[in-house]
N, C-alpha and C positions, 0 to 999 in steps of 0.2 A: 757983478760976481764975474770973476774969470773963469773960463772953460775948464782951467785945471782943478780950481776948488768945486767947481761943479760936479766934475766926475768923481773927485774923492768922496763928496758927500752925498751924492745921489746915486750915481750910476754904479760906482763900485760895489755897495753894499746890495744892491739888487742884482748884479751878475754873480755876487757870492752865493746869494740864496738861490738864484736860479741854477748855479751849479751843484748846489747841495741838494735840490729837489730832484735834479737830474739822477745824480748818483744814487740816491735812496730808492728812485724808481728802479734802476739797474739792477740793484743789489737785491731787491724785492724778486724781480723776475728770475733773478739766477738763483733763490734759495728755493729748496725742493718742499712742496706742500706736506704739510703734516699727515701721517697716516690716519685714517679713521678708526677708533677702537670699537670693535663689536662688542654688543652687550652679550655676557654669559647667558645661555641656553638655560631657562628655568624649568626645572622638572616638577611633576604632579608629586603632591604629598599622599604617600600610601603607608598602610601599617604592614608590617611583616613579621613573620616568625620563622626561626631557624629550624629546617627540617631535622628530626631526629629519628634514628633507627635503633630499635630496642626490642627486649623481647615483650611478647604480647600475649595475654590468655584471651582466647576467643570466648565470647559469652554470646549466647543464642536466646533472644527474648519471645516469650510466647504468653499466652492466657490459657486457662483451662477452669474446669468448674470441680470442686472437691466431691469425691464420691467415697461410700465405704468400700475398705479392700474385702470385706467379707459381709455378706447378708444371707439371714435364712427365715424362713417362715417356722414359727414354732406351733408344731401339729402335735396333740396328744395321739399315743398309740393305742389307747384304752378309752372306752366310754364310760361316763358316770358324772356325778355332781360334784361341784368343786365345794371343798369343806374349808380350803385354806388358801389364801390368795396373798403374794408378797406385796408389801406396801409400795416397792419399787417397781412394781410391773404396771406402770403408768408411761404415756408418751412422753419421752424425755428423761425417764428414769434410768439409771446406771445400775449394771448388774456383773457382780465379779463371777469369774470362771468357777463353775460348781455350787454358787449361791442356789438356794432352793427357791423356785419361783411360784408354784401351786401344789396343791394336793388334791387327788381325785378321791370321792368316798371308797376306803378299802374294803370294807366288811365283805361285799359280795367276793373279792378277790383272795381274801384271806380264808373265806369259806372254801372256795374253789382249791387253794393251796392245800387246805386240810382234808379235802375230798381226795386230792391227787395222791397225798402221801398215804391216806388209808388203802386206797387201790393198790399202790406199790407193794404196801405190806401184805395185803391179802394173795398177791401174785406171787410175792416171794414164798409165801407159806405152800401154794400150789405147786411151785417149781420144786421146793425141796420135798413134799409129799411124791411127786412124779420121779424125781430122782432116787427117792428109797422104793419105789415100786420097781424101777429099772434094775436097781442093784438085787431085790428080791429075784426078779425073773431070771436074771444070769445065774444067781446060785441054784435056783431049782433046774435050770438048762444042766449045769454041771452035776446036781447030785443025779440025775437020770441017767448018766454017763453017757451024753451024746456027743461028747467031745470028739470022738473017733469019726464023726459025721461031718465034721469041719466046723467052721465058725458059725455062731447063730445069725439068725436072720435079723434084721433092724426091726421087724415087728415083734419078734422074741424079745428084744432088748428094749421095746417100747420108745425106740428113738421119734419116731414120728409126733408121740405126745410130749417127748421131752423138748423138741424143738417147737411145738406149740406153746408150750409154757415159756421157753426162753423167749420167743417173740412177744407173747403178753408182757413180760417183764421189761423188755425194751420200750414198748409201747408205753407201760406206765411210766417209766423212767422218763421218757420224752415228755408224757402230760405233767408230771411233777416238775419238770425244768420250764414248761411255758406256764404252769400256774405260777410259778416263782417269778418268772419275768413279768408276767402281768400286774403281779401285786408290786414289784419295782416299779414298773411303768405308771404307777399311780402318783408318783412323786416325779415333777419335772424340775430339771436343774439346769441351770445357765450352761450352755455349751463352750463358751470363751466370755473373756470380758467384752461386754456389748453395752450398747444404748438401745433403748426400748423406742423404736421408731413410730410403731402403731400398735394397739391392743384392742380385743373384742370380747372380753371376758369379765365377768364380775363374780363375786362370792354367790355360791348356791346356785349358779347357772349350771344346767346341764350339758356336756360337752359330748359332742360325737368323735369316735376316734378317725382320724384322716381329715378333720376341719380345721384349718389354719385358726389360731386365736392371737397371734401376735407376730410382727415383723421385728426381729434383731440383727443389729447392725454393731459390727466390731469396732472397738475402741482403741486396739494396741496400735493401729496403723490405718492412715486412709491413702487413698490415691487419687492422682490427678491424671485425666487424659490429656496430653497434650499434642495438638495436631502441628505439624512442621512441613515447611516445604523441603521437598527431595533433596535439593541442594545444601540445605542445612545439616543433614545427617552424618556427611563426611567429618564434620568437626568434634562429633560426640562419641563417647564410648557408650555402647549399647548392648549390653548382655543379652542374650535369648532366655527365655523363660527355663528355669531348671539349671542354668549355669552359674556355678559358684564364683563369680568375678564381680568385680565392684564397677558400677555403671558412673556416669557423669555426674558429679553433685550438683545441685539445684540451690536455689534460693527462693522461695515462696514469698511474696509481698502482698500485703492488704492495706490499703488506704482507708482509714476509717477517721471521720472527721478531720482533725489537725494532726492526726498521729498515724505513723506507718509501723505495722507489725511485720516480723519476719521470721520465718520457719527454715529450718535446713531440711534438706531432702536429697534423695536421689534417684536416678532412672534404673528402674528394675528389668524393665523389657520392653519390647516393641509389640503392637498388637500384630505385626506381620503381615499387614495389607496396607493397599493405598486406597484411600476414597475415590470412586469412580468419577464423582462430580468436581472435587476440589483439587485431586491430584496430590492429596497430601497424605503423608505417613503420621501415625500416631505412636507416641512413646508413653510410656508410662512413668510417673515420678510418684515415689512412696514417702510419707512422713510418719515417723514413729511417735507414737504418744501424742495425739492432736488435742485430746481433751484433758491432758496433764493429770491423767489417773495414776501414773507412775511415778511422781514426784518430780516431774519437768516443770520448773516454774520461770524457764528463761523468758517466756513469752507470757504477759498475763492476759491472754485472749484464746479462746479455743479455735482451732482451725477446723470449725464446724462443716458437716456435709451440706453441701449446696452453695458454698462462697463460691464468687467467681474472684480468682486471684491473677496476680501477674507472677510470670516466673521467669527467671535467669537459670539459664542452664550453663554451667562452667565446662567449655570444651577444651580442646587441646592448645597447648602453649606452643607459640610460634618463638623460636629462637632469637630471630633478627628480622625485624620488619618494619618498614615505615608506615607511620600513622599521621594522617592529616585531617583537618577539620572539615566536615561535610560542605560547609559554606564556602569552602577554598575551591570546589569543584566548578569548572565553568562547562560551556559548551562544548559538545563531542568527546567528553571525558578528557578535559584537558585542564590544566592549573598554569596560573601566573607565576614566573619567577623574576626577580629582580637579580640580575647578573652582578658581575664584579665591577662593571662600569655604571651600575644603577640605570640599567635599560632593561626595559621589559622582555621578557621572553614567554612567547607561548609555547607550552610544552604539553604533548599528549602523554597521557599515563594508563598504565594497565591496573586494573581495579581488582584485588585478589578477593575482596568481600567488602560489604557494606553493613556497618552497625548503626546503632542509633545516631549517635553524634561524631563518629569516626569512619573514615575509610582506610582500609589496608592497601596499601600500593606495594608492588613487586616489580615496578619497571616504570622509568619515566623520571624520576627524581632520586637524587640520592642525599644521603644525611649531609648536613651542614650548608645546603643551600637555601636561600631565603624564599619562602613561600609569601606571596601577596593575598592580603585578605581582603582589602578595599575593592569594591566593584566601581570600575571605570567604564565609562562611555566611549566607544570609539576605540579600544584597546587595540594595539597593533604592535608587531615585533620592532624593537628600537626605541619605544617611547620612553624619552627621559623620565626619570623618577627622582623622587626625594624620600627614600625609604626611612620609617620610623619603627625600629626594633620594638615587638611587643614580648612581655614575658610568656 
């Protein structure tokens, strides 16, 4: 093989390959390296709600025990044997105002009344006789022509005797009135619509005047003494005793088995003092017709004396206030906000009032911001988030 053919067949192809490889390496060294793509930052998934500002009715929650608004001891004013007893005068019985309760033997008191009437009649006759005697004395004095000597003396006109008889008549009239009252007092009537709490009397029993025989509690209204922290009073309308103004409305609740009963009431007064130990004030809530004696059938359950009940006092209406769930509050009275860039902001807030499930906020957050509900470990300002808005 000649040198020319050797060059063309072997050496030249090798040179071309070498030049190509060298050129490729030069091009590779001249090309700029590609930029590395940084992975997007992945945020933490959190639940958020949009903060709203709206009118809010302040509700103050408390508890209390139902007690009668009126309670008296039934005490006879005269003594004697019971001749009639109402079948309703039993523990738990109900009595209407003016209903007859019992009758004490009236015979002695009727005789005393008859005697007093006779005494008055006798004194009236005696007074008339004395008046006639005084008139006769005056006429005799005039017949004796003693008028020129001046006015007749009181003794001549029998004035002392007249005064004595007039006093006797007044005493007899008082005795008659007392006898009449004692006879009336042999019959006892219910002083108001009431329920018999206790009784200690039986037919035929001898009663002594001044001895309590029953305890009666009013049924037109019951009251509940409600102790409250002092800082809760500012939210409530509380009338003073005797003021003709309407106090804050109240809802009284009782959970019985699987059912909840509710009654409407109202604050009627404050006790006007603070407990020395608890430093709590007490307001009085009244509920009308608790035993459904006046046709109230809205609640098929008696609000009986002694029940321990829950009370919601409806206070003042705030025109525009931010409310947030209690679970959204973090350490040091702060909340977490998801800003427009979906980053966490730790924001201190001012709590105007704490309620059962809500907080009233008057500074720190505004309507429209996104409030974080999810609890995060190691929360810090600027933390990237993936908010999921809740209804």
